[in-house]
Structures are given as structure tokens and as C-alpha cells.
C-alpha positions as a Markdown table, in Angstrom:
| # | Residue | x | y | z |
|---|---|---|---|---|
| 1 | Pro | -107.5 | -167.9 | 22.9 |
| 2 | Ile | -108.1 | -169.3 | 19.4 |
| 3 | Val | -109.9 | -172.4 | 18.0 |
| 4 | Glu | -109.0 | -173.6 | 14.5 |
| 5 | Val | -111.2 | -176.1 | 12.6 |
| 6 | Gly | -109.6 | -177.9 | 9.7 |
| 7 | Cys | -106.0 | -177.6 | 10.9 |
| 8 | Gly | -104.7 | -180.3 | 8.7 |
| 9 | Ala | -102.4 | -183.2 | 9.6 |
| 10 | Asn | -99.4 | -181.0 | 10.3 |
| 11 | Ala | -101.4 | -178.3 | 12.1 |
| 12 | Tyr | -99.1 | -175.7 | 10.5 |
| 13 | Trp | -100.9 | -172.5 | 11.5 |
| 14 | Ala | -101.9 | -173.7 | 15.0 |
| 15 | Lys | -98.3 | -174.7 | 15.7 |
| 16 | Trp | -97.0 | -171.4 | 14.3 |
| 17 | Met | -99.3 | -169.2 | 16.3 |
| 18 | His | -98.5 | -171.2 | 19.4 |
| 19 | Asn | -94.7 | -171.4 | 19.0 |
| 20 | Glu | -94.0 | -168.0 | 17.4 |
| 21 | Ala | -96.6 | -165.8 | 19.0 |
| 22 | Asn | -97.4 | -167.7 | 22.2 |
| 23 | Val | -101.1 | -168.0 | 21.4 |
| 24 | Asp | -103.3 | -170.4 | 23.3 |
| 25 | Val | -104.7 | -172.6 | 20.5 |
| 26 | Val | -107.1 | -175.6 | 20.3 |
| 27 | Ala | -107.1 | -177.0 | 16.8 |
| 28 | Phe | -109.3 | -179.7 | 15.2 |
| 29 | Asp | -109.2 | -181.8 | 12.1 |
| 30 | Val | -111.5 | -184.6 | 11.0 |
| 31 | Ser | -108.5 | -186.8 | 10.2 |
| 32 | Leu | -105.3 | -186.1 | 12.0 |
| 33 | Asn | -103.4 | -188.6 | 9.7 |
| 34 | Glu | -104.9 | -187.5 | 6.4 |
| 35 | Gly | -106.1 | -183.9 | 7.0 |
| 36 | Gly | -104.9 | -181.2 | 4.7 |
| 37 | Lys | -103.7 | -183.6 | 2.0 |
| 38 | Ile | -104.6 | -182.7 | -1.6 |
| 39 | Ser | -105.7 | -185.8 | -3.5 |
| 40 | Gly | -103.6 | -186.5 | -6.6 |
| 41 | Ser | -100.6 | -184.7 | -5.2 |
| 42 | Lys | -97.3 | -186.4 | -5.6 |
| 43 | Lys | -95.9 | -184.8 | -2.5 |
| 44 | Thr | -96.3 | -186.6 | 0.8 |
| 45 | Asn | -97.5 | -184.9 | 3.9 |
| 46 | Lys | -96.0 | -186.8 | 6.9 |
| 47 | Ser | -97.7 | -186.3 | 10.2 |
| 48 | Asp | -95.8 | -186.5 | 13.5 |
| 49 | Ser | -97.2 | -188.1 | 16.6 |
| 50 | Ser | -97.4 | -184.8 | 18.5 |
| 51 | Asn | -100.5 | -183.9 | 16.4 |
| 52 | Lys | -102.6 | -186.4 | 18.4 |
| 53 | Thr | -101.9 | -185.1 | 21.9 |
| 54 | Gln | -101.4 | -181.9 | 23.8 |
| 55 | Asn | -98.2 | -180.2 | 22.8 |
| 56 | Lys | -95.4 | -180.3 | 25.4 |
| 57 | Lys | -95.6 | -176.5 | 25.7 |
| 58 | Lys | -98.8 | -175.4 | 27.5 |
| 59 | Gly | -101.5 | -173.9 | 25.3 |
| 60 | Leu | -101.6 | -176.0 | 22.2 |
| 61 | Val | -104.1 | -178.8 | 21.9 |
| 62 | Ile | -104.8 | -180.7 | 18.6 |
| 63 | Arg | -107.9 | -182.9 | 18.6 |
| 64 | Glu | -109.8 | -185.0 | 16.1 |
| 65 | Gly | -113.1 | -183.4 | 15.1 |
| 66 | Gly | -114.8 | -181.1 | 12.7 |
| 67 | Pro | -117.1 | -178.0 | 12.7 |
| 68 | Glu | -119.6 | -179.8 | 15.0 |
| 69 | Met | -117.0 | -179.4 | 17.8 |
| 70 | Leu | -117.8 | -175.6 | 17.9 |
| 71 | Ser | -121.2 | -176.4 | 19.3 |
| 72 | Glu | -120.4 | -179.6 | 21.1 |
| 73 | Asp | -117.4 | -178.7 | 23.2 |
| 74 | Pro | -118.2 | -176.2 | 26.0 |
| 75 | Asp | -114.5 | -175.6 | 26.6 |
| 76 | Ile | -114.1 | -173.6 | 23.4 |
| 77 | Asn | -117.1 | -171.3 | 23.5 |
| 78 | Asp | -115.1 | -168.4 | 24.6 |
| 79 | Arg | -112.4 | -168.8 | 21.9 |
| 80 | Thr | -112.1 | -166.8 | 18.6 |
| 81 | Leu | -112.5 | -168.9 | 15.5 |
| 82 | Phe | -109.5 | -168.8 | 13.2 |
| 83 | Leu | -110.1 | -169.5 | 9.5 |
| 84 | Cys | -107.5 | -169.6 | 6.7 |
| 85 | Tyr | -106.8 | -171.2 | 3.4 |
| 86 | Pro | -104.3 | -172.8 | 2.9 |
């Protein structure tokens, strides 16, 4: 099981790990609508509504929150922290 902090509005890596490798993922971002956007970029990063709830396939959860969730949420204590950029 994996936990990702800073997954961005589209939760690209969390979704990829879950959909392509069948990994159990809980992902967080401080802003599910604006997360991962680079200010000043002319490209738009549209977020779909599935980012705000549990994915229909079991094992992918995307929640609002930041690094503080690692110590505040007892359900993720046994997960491996996934870090990447970008």
C-alpha cells in the first residue's frame, strides 16, 4: 500500500499506479482543484470530479490534505510514502 502527498489536481501517478499496476493508493493534495498547476503557465489543467472521492475501482482514494496527514491519519501509518517530481 502507498500514500502520496502532493498528488496534484489530476493525481496522475496515483491513478497510474492504481490502474496500471493495481497498487492500493491513498493520495493527498492541499487543493484538489488547483494542485499541481504551475503559475504563469498558459496550459490549463482541468480536474475531473473523480479526484474528490474514492475511485470506482477499489484501492484508490484521493483526499484533500497535505503532509500533516501523515501524522494525523492513523489509517495510513502502515503505507509506504511515494515521492516524485513532477
